[in-house]
SEFI-121427 format. One record per residue (C-alpha): x, y, z; residue number from 0. Coordinates in nm, 3 decimals, always signed. Example, Ala and Ser with C-alpha at 12.3 -4.5 7.8 and 13.67 -1.06 7.14 Angstrom:
SEFI-121427
+---------+---------+---------+-----+
|      c1 |      c2 |      c3 |  nr |
+---------+---------+---------+-----+
|  +1.230 |  -0.450 |  +0.780 |   0 |
|  +1.367 |  -0.106 |  +0.714 |   1 |
+---------+---------+---------+-----+
//
This chain:
SEFI-121427
+---------+---------+---------+-----+
|      c1 |      c2 |      c3 |  nr |
+---------+---------+---------+-----+
|  -1.990 |  +6.865 |  -0.336 |   0 |
|  -1.778 |  +7.172 |  -0.407 |   1 |
|  -1.517 |  +7.124 |  -0.675 |   2 |
|  -1.201 |  +7.322 |  -0.734 |   3 |
|  -1.261 |  +7.374 |  -1.106 |   4 |
|  -1.413 |  +7.707 |  -1.204 |   5 |
|  -1.361 |  +7.961 |  -0.931 |   6 |
|  -0.988 |  +7.900 |  -0.894 |   7 |
|  -0.960 |  +7.853 |  -1.269 |   8 |
|  -1.065 |  +8.209 |  -1.349 |   9 |
|  -0.778 |  +8.365 |  -1.157 |  10 |
|  -0.528 |  +8.113 |  -1.291 |  11 |
|  -0.628 |  +8.163 |  -1.652 |  12 |
|  -0.586 |  +8.538 |  -1.634 |  13 |
|  -0.221 |  +8.488 |  -1.540 |  14 |
|  -0.118 |  +8.243 |  -1.812 |  15 |
|  -0.052 |  +8.297 |  -2.181 |  16 |
|  -0.296 |  +8.031 |  -2.300 |  17 |
|  -0.646 |  +8.078 |  -2.159 |  18 |
|  -0.771 |  +7.756 |  -2.322 |  19 |
|  -0.502 |  +7.492 |  -2.257 |  20 |
|  -0.736 |  +7.195 |  -2.307 |  21 |
|  -0.822 |  +7.311 |  -2.660 |  22 |
|  -0.605 |  +7.193 |  -2.948 |  23 |
|  -0.440 |  +7.457 |  -3.165 |  24 |
|  -0.706 |  +7.431 |  -3.436 |  25 |
|  -0.917 |  +7.677 |  -3.630 |  26 |
|  -1.190 |  +7.631 |  -3.369 |  27 |
|  -0.976 |  +7.768 |  -3.088 |  28 |
|  -0.849 |  +8.049 |  -3.310 |  29 |
|  -1.206 |  +8.148 |  -3.395 |  30 |
|  -1.305 |  +8.167 |  -3.026 |  31 |
|  -1.002 |  +8.372 |  -2.925 |  32 |
|  -1.037 |  +8.602 |  -3.225 |  33 |
|  -1.403 |  +8.670 |  -3.147 |  34 |
|  -1.332 |  +8.747 |  -2.781 |  35 |
|  -1.044 |  +8.978 |  -2.870 |  36 |
|  -1.251 |  +9.161 |  -3.132 |  37 |
|  -1.548 |  +9.230 |  -2.905 |  38 |
|  -1.340 |  +9.329 |  -2.601 |  39 |
|  -1.072 |  +9.551 |  -2.758 |  40 |
|  -1.160 |  +9.921 |  -2.733 |  41 |
|  -1.147 | +10.083 |  -3.076 |  42 |
|  -1.227 |  +9.758 |  -3.254 |  43 |
|  -1.505 |  +9.776 |  -3.512 |  44 |
|  -1.670 |  +9.482 |  -3.329 |  45 |
|  -1.626 |  +9.620 |  -2.976 |  46 |
|  -1.916 |  +9.536 |  -2.743 |  47 |
|  -1.981 |  +9.717 |  -2.418 |  48 |
|  -1.932 |  +9.486 |  -2.116 |  49 |
|  -2.297 |  +9.521 |  -2.018 |  50 |
|  -2.397 |  +9.353 |  -2.345 |  51 |
|  -2.145 |  +9.069 |  -2.327 |  52 |
|  -2.395 |  +8.793 |  -2.259 |  53 |
|  -2.302 |  +8.429 |  -2.321 |  54 |
|  -2.550 |  +8.142 |  -2.289 |  55 |
|  -2.467 |  +7.772 |  -2.260 |  56 |
|  -2.680 |  +7.463 |  -2.279 |  57 |
|  -2.594 |  +7.214 |  -2.005 |  58 |
|  -2.663 |  +6.852 |  -2.105 |  59 |
|  -2.412 |  +6.749 |  -2.369 |  60 |
|  -2.259 |  +7.097 |  -2.381 |  61 |
|  -2.115 |  +7.148 |  -2.032 |  62 |
|  -2.133 |  +6.789 |  -1.908 |  63 |
|  -2.206 |  +6.447 |  -2.058 |  64 |
|  -2.560 |  +6.327 |  -2.127 |  65 |
|  -2.527 |  +5.957 |  -2.214 |  66 |
|  -2.681 |  +5.704 |  -2.181 |  67 |
|  -2.963 |  +5.932 |  -2.057 |  68 |
|  -2.985 |  +6.281 |  -1.911 |  69 |
|  -2.835 |  +6.283 |  -1.564 |  70 |
|  -3.143 |  +6.436 |  -1.405 |  71 |
|  -3.333 |  +6.127 |  -1.522 |  72 |
|  -3.097 |  +5.912 |  -1.314 |  73 |
|  -3.184 |  +6.131 |  -1.016 |  74 |
|  -3.556 |  +6.089 |  -1.084 |  75 |
|  -3.521 |  +5.710 |  -1.114 |  76 |
|  -3.336 |  +5.692 |  -0.783 |  77 |
|  -3.602 |  +5.907 |  -0.618 |  78 |
|  -3.875 |  +5.676 |  -0.749 |  79 |
|  -3.699 |  +5.379 |  -0.591 |  80 |
|  -3.656 |  +5.572 |  -0.267 |  81 |
|  -4.023 |  +5.676 |  -0.254 |  82 |
|  -4.168 |  +5.346 |  -0.379 |  83 |
|  -4.255 |  +5.209 |  -0.030 |  84 |
|  -4.498 |  +5.502 |  +0.008 |  85 |
|  -4.656 |  +5.429 |  -0.332 |  86 |
|  -4.746 |  +5.060 |  -0.367 |  87 |
|  -4.955 |  +5.151 |  -0.673 |  88 |
|  -4.632 |  +5.222 |  -0.863 |  89 |
|  -4.565 |  +4.848 |  -0.893 |  90 |
|  -4.840 |  +4.835 |  -1.156 |  91 |
|  -4.844 |  +5.193 |  -1.285 |  92 |
|  -4.624 |  +5.298 |  -1.577 |  93 |
|  -4.369 |  +5.441 |  -1.616 |  94 |
|  -4.295 |  +5.379 |  -1.246 |  95 |
|  -4.330 |  +5.001 |  -1.274 |  96 |
|  -4.060 |  +4.983 |  -1.541 |  97 |
|  -3.824 |  +5.199 |  -1.334 |  98 |
|  -3.869 |  +4.970 |  -1.034 |  99 |
|  -3.796 |  +4.669 |  -1.256 | 100 |
|  -3.481 |  +4.834 |  -1.386 | 101 |
|  -3.623 |  +4.862 |  -1.739 | 102 |
|  -3.507 |  +5.214 |  -1.810 | 103 |
|  -3.567 |  +5.212 |  -2.185 | 104 |
|  -3.924 |  +5.099 |  -2.139 | 105 |
|  -3.982 |  +5.366 |  -1.875 | 106 |
|  -3.873 |  +5.631 |  -2.125 | 107 |
|  -4.082 |  +5.501 |  -2.416 | 108 |
|  -4.343 |  +5.762 |  -2.329 | 109 |
|  -4.092 |  +6.036 |  -2.409 | 110 |
|  -4.124 |  +6.382 |  -2.259 | 111 |
|  -4.469 |  +6.308 |  -2.117 | 112 |
|  -4.343 |  +6.007 |  -1.920 | 113 |
|  -4.040 |  +6.196 |  -1.787 | 114 |
|  -4.259 |  +6.488 |  -1.687 | 115 |
|  -4.497 |  +6.252 |  -1.505 | 116 |
|  -4.207 |  +6.107 |  -1.308 | 117 |
|  -4.066 |  +6.451 |  -1.232 | 118 |
|  -4.401 |  +6.568 |  -1.099 | 119 |
|  -4.432 |  +6.263 |  -0.876 | 120 |
|  -4.083 |  +6.299 |  -0.730 | 121 |
|  -4.054 |  +6.680 |  -0.711 | 122 |
|  -4.400 |  +6.816 |  -0.630 | 123 |
|  -4.488 |  +6.883 |  -0.267 | 124 |
|  -4.131 |  +6.946 |  -0.163 | 125 |
|  -4.021 |  +7.284 |  -0.039 | 126 |
|  -3.733 |  +7.448 |  -0.220 | 127 |
|  -3.501 |  +7.366 |  +0.071 | 128 |
|  -3.614 |  +7.002 |  +0.081 | 129 |
|  -3.559 |  +6.965 |  -0.292 | 130 |
|  -3.211 |  +7.118 |  -0.276 | 131 |
|  -3.123 |  +6.879 |  +0.006 | 132 |
|  -3.234 |  +6.569 |  -0.186 | 133 |
|  -3.044 |  +6.674 |  -0.499 | 134 |
|  -2.734 |  +6.764 |  -0.300 | 135 |
|  -2.735 |  +6.429 |  -0.123 | 136 |
|  -2.780 |  +6.245 |  -0.452 | 137 |
|  -2.497 |  +6.434 |  -0.625 | 138 |
|  -2.267 |  +6.355 |  -0.334 | 139 |
|  -2.328 |  +5.980 |  -0.351 | 140 |
|  -2.447 |  +5.884 |  -0.701 | 141 |
|  -2.205 |  +5.755 |  -0.963 | 142 |
|  -2.230 |  +5.729 |  -1.340 | 143 |
|  -2.294 |  +5.368 |  -1.450 | 144 |
|  -2.008 |  +5.367 |  -1.704 | 145 |
|  -1.733 |  +5.592 |  -1.568 | 146 |
|  -1.810 |  +5.545 |  -1.197 | 147 |
|  -1.737 |  +5.915 |  -1.155 | 148 |
|  -1.962 |  +6.151 |  -0.958 | 149 |
|  -2.183 |  +6.329 |  -1.210 | 150 |
|  -2.028 |  +6.665 |  -1.120 | 151 |
|  -1.691 |  +6.528 |  -1.234 | 152 |
|  -1.828 |  +6.453 |  -1.581 | 153 |
|  -1.813 |  +6.817 |  -1.682 | 154 |
|  -1.602 |  +6.913 |  -1.981 | 155 |
|  -1.268 |  +7.068 |  -1.891 | 156 |
|  -1.246 |  +7.269 |  -2.218 | 157 |
|  -1.587 |  +7.422 |  -2.149 | 158 |
|  -1.489 |  +7.512 |  -1.793 | 159 |
|  -1.192 |  +7.696 |  -1.940 | 160 |
|  -1.415 |  +7.868 |  -2.195 | 161 |
|  -1.653 |  +7.986 |  -1.924 | 162 |
|  -1.362 |  +8.122 |  -1.720 | 163 |
|  -1.204 |  +8.284 |  -2.026 | 164 |
|  -1.525 |  +8.466 |  -2.111 | 165 |
|  -1.575 |  +8.585 |  -1.755 | 166 |
|  -1.214 |  +8.706 |  -1.742 | 167 |
|  -1.312 |  +8.923 |  -2.040 | 168 |
|  -1.619 |  +9.070 |  -1.866 | 169 |
|  -1.879 |  +8.837 |  -2.014 | 170 |
|  -2.170 |  +8.732 |  -1.796 | 171 |
|  -2.228 |  +8.359 |  -1.843 | 172 |
|  -2.568 |  +8.190 |  -1.820 | 173 |
|  -2.693 |  +7.833 |  -1.837 | 174 |
|  -2.998 |  +7.794 |  -2.063 | 175 |
|  -3.104 |  +7.430 |  -2.041 | 176 |
|  -3.396 |  +7.201 |  -2.103 | 177 |
|  -3.311 |  +7.048 |  -1.765 | 178 |
|  -3.487 |  +7.148 |  -1.447 | 179 |
|  -3.400 |  +7.499 |  -1.332 | 180 |
|  -3.401 |  +7.410 |  -0.961 | 181 |
|  -3.199 |  +7.092 |  -1.019 | 182 |
|  -2.930 |  +7.293 |  -1.200 | 183 |
|  -2.924 |  +7.567 |  -0.940 | 184 |
|  -2.811 |  +7.320 |  -0.674 | 185 |
|  -2.467 |  +7.271 |  -0.830 | 186 |
|  -2.416 |  +7.531 |  -1.105 | 187 |
|  -2.224 |  +7.778 |  -0.892 | 188 |
|  -1.992 |  +7.522 |  -0.734 | 189 |
|  -1.923 |  +7.339 |  -1.060 | 190 |
|  -1.942 |  +7.610 |  -1.327 | 191 |
|  -1.907 |  +7.934 |  -1.135 | 192 |
|  -2.257 |  +8.032 |  -1.252 | 193 |
|  -2.481 |  +8.161 |  -0.970 | 194 |
|  -2.847 |  +8.053 |  -0.935 | 195 |
|  -2.983 |  +8.378 |  -1.076 | 196 |
|  -2.795 |  +8.309 |  -1.402 | 197 |
|  -2.961 |  +7.972 |  -1.463 | 198 |
|  -3.256 |  +7.939 |  -1.701 | 199 |
|  -3.430 |  +7.603 |  -1.728 | 200 |
|  -3.753 |  +7.408 |  -1.745 | 201 |
|  -3.979 |  +7.429 |  -1.442 | 202 |
|  -4.294 |  +7.318 |  -1.272 | 203 |
|  -4.502 |  +7.579 |  -1.094 | 204 |
|  -4.433 |  +7.688 |  -0.740 | 205 |
|  -4.646 |  +7.830 |  -0.462 | 206 |
|  -4.600 |  +8.018 |  -0.137 | 207 |
|  -4.709 |  +7.858 |  +0.191 | 208 |
|  -4.651 |  +7.889 |  +0.562 | 209 |
|  -4.562 |  +7.552 |  +0.712 | 210 |
|  -4.517 |  +7.523 |  +1.087 | 211 |
|  -4.497 |  +7.900 |  +1.107 | 212 |
|  -4.224 |  +7.922 |  +0.844 | 213 |
|  -4.277 |  +8.077 |  +0.498 | 214 |
|  -4.168 |  +7.836 |  +0.223 | 215 |
|  -4.175 |  +7.795 |  -0.154 | 216 |
|  -4.340 |  +7.467 |  -0.254 | 217 |
|  -4.320 |  +7.279 |  -0.582 | 218 |
|  -4.660 |  +7.219 |  -0.741 | 219 |
|  -4.765 |  +6.927 |  -0.968 | 220 |
|  -4.821 |  +7.151 |  -1.269 | 221 |
|  -4.599 |  +7.233 |  -1.564 | 222 |
|  -4.475 |  +7.591 |  -1.583 | 223 |
|  -4.224 |  +7.618 |  -1.869 | 224 |
|  -4.025 |  +7.393 |  -2.105 | 225 |
|  -3.693 |  +7.558 |  -2.187 | 226 |
|  -3.611 |  +7.373 |  -2.506 | 227 |
|  -3.610 |  +7.448 |  -2.882 | 228 |
|  -3.830 |  +7.758 |  -2.938 | 229 |
|  -3.858 |  +7.792 |  -2.562 | 230 |
|  -3.492 |  +7.883 |  -2.520 | 231 |
|  -3.505 |  +8.229 |  -2.681 | 232 |
|  -3.826 |  +8.293 |  -2.487 | 233 |
|  -3.660 |  +8.186 |  -2.162 | 234 |
|  -3.363 |  +8.410 |  -2.235 | 235 |
|  -3.595 |  +8.703 |  -2.304 | 236 |
|  -3.795 |  +8.647 |  -1.986 | 237 |
|  -3.506 |  +8.576 |  -1.749 | 238 |
|  -3.214 |  +8.774 |  -1.894 | 239 |
|  -3.372 |  +9.054 |  -2.097 | 240 |
|  -3.082 |  +9.080 |  -2.344 | 241 |
|  -3.003 |  +8.891 |  -2.663 | 242 |
|  -2.673 |  +8.703 |  -2.614 | 243 |
|  -2.375 |  +8.767 |  -2.839 | 244 |
|  -2.235 |  +8.417 |  -2.770 | 245 |
|  -2.437 |  +8.096 |  -2.751 | 246 |
|  -2.318 |  +7.737 |  -2.714 | 247 |
|  -2.510 |  +7.412 |  -2.741 | 248 |
|  -2.477 |  +7.061 |  -2.876 | 249 |
|  -2.811 |  +6.949 |  -3.016 | 250 |
|  -3.102 |  +7.054 |  -3.233 | 251 |
|  -3.276 |  +7.150 |  -2.910 | 252 |
|  -3.032 |  +7.444 |  -2.905 | 253 |
|  -3.087 |  +7.544 |  -3.269 | 254 |
|  -3.327 |  +7.830 |  -3.200 | 255 |
|  -3.104 |  +7.972 |  -2.925 | 256 |
|  -2.808 |  +7.989 |  -3.165 | 257 |
|  -3.030 |  +8.114 |  -3.447 | 258 |
|  -3.168 |  +8.397 |  -3.235 | 259 |
|  -2.827 |  +8.487 |  -3.093 | 260 |
|  -2.642 |  +8.501 |  -3.425 | 261 |
|  -2.916 |  +8.689 |  -3.610 | 262 |
|  -2.860 |  +8.998 |  -3.399 | 263 |
|  -2.658 |  +9.299 |  -3.513 | 264 |
|  -2.283 |  +9.319 |  -3.465 | 265 |
|  -2.034 |  +9.043 |  -3.388 | 266 |
|  -2.196 |  +8.714 |  -3.285 | 267 |
|  -2.072 |  +8.362 |  -3.210 | 268 |
|  -2.260 |  +8.033 |  -3.230 | 269 |
|  -2.093 |  +7.713 |  -3.110 | 270 |
|  -2.207 |  +7.350 |  -3.127 | 271 |
|  -2.023 |  +7.071 |  -2.946 | 272 |
|  -2.019 |  +6.765 |  -3.174 | 273 |
|  -1.970 |  +6.440 |  -2.982 | 274 |
|  -1.715 |  +6.261 |  -3.200 | 275 |
|  -1.500 |  +6.086 |  -2.940 | 276 |
|  -1.616 |  +5.731 |  -2.871 | 277 |
|  -1.294 |  +5.652 |  -2.685 | 278 |
|  -1.288 |  +5.934 |  -2.430 | 279 |
|  -1.663 |  +6.002 |  -2.416 | 280 |
|  -1.929 |  +5.900 |  -2.674 | 281 |
|  -1.975 |  +5.945 |  -3.048 | 282 |
|  -2.328 |  +6.034 |  -3.161 | 283 |
|  -2.530 |  +6.288 |  -3.355 | 284 |
|  -2.818 |  +6.231 |  -3.600 | 285 |
|  -2.944 |  +5.896 |  -3.471 | 286 |
|  -2.902 |  +5.956 |  -3.099 | 287 |
|  -3.197 |  +5.917 |  -2.860 | 288 |
|  -3.057 |  +6.208 |  -2.656 | 289 |
|  -2.870 |  +6.513 |  -2.782 | 290 |
|  -2.972 |  +6.454 |  -3.143 | 291 |
|  -2.773 |  +6.680 |  -3.373 | 292 |
|  -2.892 |  +6.688 |  -3.734 | 293 |
|  -3.018 |  +7.027 |  -3.844 | 294 |
|  -2.729 |  +7.199 |  -3.668 | 295 |
|  -2.475 |  +6.993 |  -3.862 | 296 |
|  -2.653 |  +7.065 |  -4.191 | 297 |
|  -2.714 |  +7.438 |  -4.148 | 298 |
|  -2.462 |  +7.547 |  -3.887 | 299 |
|  -2.160 |  +7.602 |  -4.114 | 300 |
|  -2.364 |  +7.810 |  -4.361 | 301 |
|  -2.486 |  +8.021 |  -4.071 | 302 |
|  -2.127 |  +8.083 |  -3.960 | 303 |
|  -2.152 |  +7.863 |  -3.652 | 304 |
|  -1.843 |  +7.689 |  -3.518 | 305 |
|  -1.877 |  +7.309 |  -3.492 | 306 |
|  -1.648 |  +7.175 |  -3.219 | 307 |
|  -1.519 |  +6.823 |  -3.280 | 308 |
|  -1.464 |  +6.676 |  -2.936 | 309 |
|  -1.209 |  +6.432 |  -3.080 | 310 |
|  -1.011 |  +6.682 |  -3.286 | 311 |
|  -1.048 |  +7.009 |  -3.097 | 312 |
|  -1.004 |  +6.896 |  -2.735 | 313 |
|  -0.687 |  +6.746 |  -2.592 | 314 |
|  -0.879 |  +6.631 |  -2.287 | 315 |
|  -1.244 |  +6.585 |  -2.201 | 316 |
|  -1.291 |  +6.565 |  -1.823 | 317 |
|  -1.100 |  +6.737 |  -1.544 | 318 |
|  -0.850 |  +6.532 |  -1.351 | 319 |
|  -1.018 |  +6.358 |  -1.059 | 320 |
|  -0.975 |  +6.563 |  -0.739 | 321 |
+---------+---------+---------+-----+
//
């Protein structure tokens, strides 16, 4: 599952003149570079000590694609199909029955509650090692229904470069996502260069057991934390303990994270990825069933946030296939 993107990229970028080659020469790129130079240049009025250079990134729609549904939902659906022989009752019980019939939209009509119910059924009872193994196997074999790419190849090349550029300038980069924290931790280091301890996400509760003489961490069928909207600043506070100076997202679910980040003292940067490229990816915002971006488009510019147009600001979207 390991990709060549981020870890090699960091050393390469430090040696070339342009640290963001997949970004067009627009005001957006200039704003990013100017901010980084201002906060990292000793003697600058905006200089920030390396210890406080915290950057947080949403995942779905910000670091990788999220259409037609969140990728973790595809994993959950495939797990339901895999586990169905052990649960004959699922043939009649919603939302499982709709998943087994291939009626994805109907399965998701129950919204967050339905998705949580499916996550509990497919995640709970597994040890941490068992869960990592099932996710790793799925990522290695599953393909996106439209692009036919592995999901870990549907990451955004410009954002990989941005992550590497920030780290080359002594930022510590974190994922702060509404997605499952343990799901993200399986691939975040290989794909983004972000280690497990720098991932913040939604979670179900966990417990400690000894199974067959071996201590294990077990997933429990009980909600622990939803890392979305108002939950994101709380998750950052609880897991990181510092207010970021740079925050990137793509939807109104990230609004509070950007609001909290940019309301702090000193130089701050808020970034929203606007999906405007129907040809190379998807074009959506206010009316989307996932990644809805409305309030951010309305208020972001007045708050000084940078709105990235995928179509106009990026000269490529995905990395070249390995």
